[in-house]
N, C-alpha and C positions, 0 to 999 in steps of 0.2 A: 467562426468555427475553426478555420484554418489557423488563425493567429493563436487560438487557445491550444490547438494541437502542437504547434511549434513551441509555444511556451512550455507546455508539458514535456515535450521531447527534450528541450534544453535542461529542464529540471531533472529529468530522469538521467540524462547523461552526466550532469554534475553529481548527482547522488551516486551513480555507478562509479565515476572516476574518484569519488572520495573514499571508496572502500580500500583499505590498506592491502597492498599486494604482499604476498608471502603465503602463509598457511591459510587455506580457505576457511571461512567461517563455517560452511556446511560442506559435506561431500559434494562432488561435482554434480551429480544428478539432482540433489536437493537444492543446490545453488541455482541451477537452471530452472527448476520448478518454482522456487521462490521468486526469481526474476520474472518468470511468465505470469505468476499470480499477481505480483505487484504491478506490472505493466498493464495487465488486463483491467485490474481494479482502478488504477489511476486513469486510464482512458475512459472507463465507464462512468466514473464519478467526477472526474475533473480535479481530483485531489492529488497532492504530491507531499512527500515527506521532505524534511530538511536535508540538505546535501551534506550529511555527516555519516560516519560509519553506523551501521545498524545498532551496535552496542551503545551508542551515545543517545539514541532516541529515548524519550521518556514514555512511560506507560500511557499518559494522557495523549501524547502525539500518536502512538500506535492505535489506541482505541478510537481516536477521532478519525484516523485514516481508514481503518477497517470497518467502522460502524456502518450499518445498513439502514439508511433512513426509511426505506420501504418496509423493512421488518418491523420497525417501531409503529408503523401506521396500521398494521394488520390487526383485525379484531381478535381479542382473546376471550376464552371462556371463563367461567367462575374460578377456575383453578390457576389462571394466569398462563395457560397454554394457548398456543395459536389455534384458532378455530379452523 
């Protein structure tokens, strides 16, 4: 578990360091929120994104990172809504 956390921390640092400096992609408050959400989800799921600027990530990479395996396993009613 500790090794996984260290690996994830290294990946997060590489991703963070890959973001171009200059004009922020998001306003400061949004950037902090995005970083918090990303970090929380990465720690919870053990997933990480490639160490490239966010604008270079593909839709499939983002969907794969943010998808919730637990959500897919929840029962649905006849209309496809979560029960």
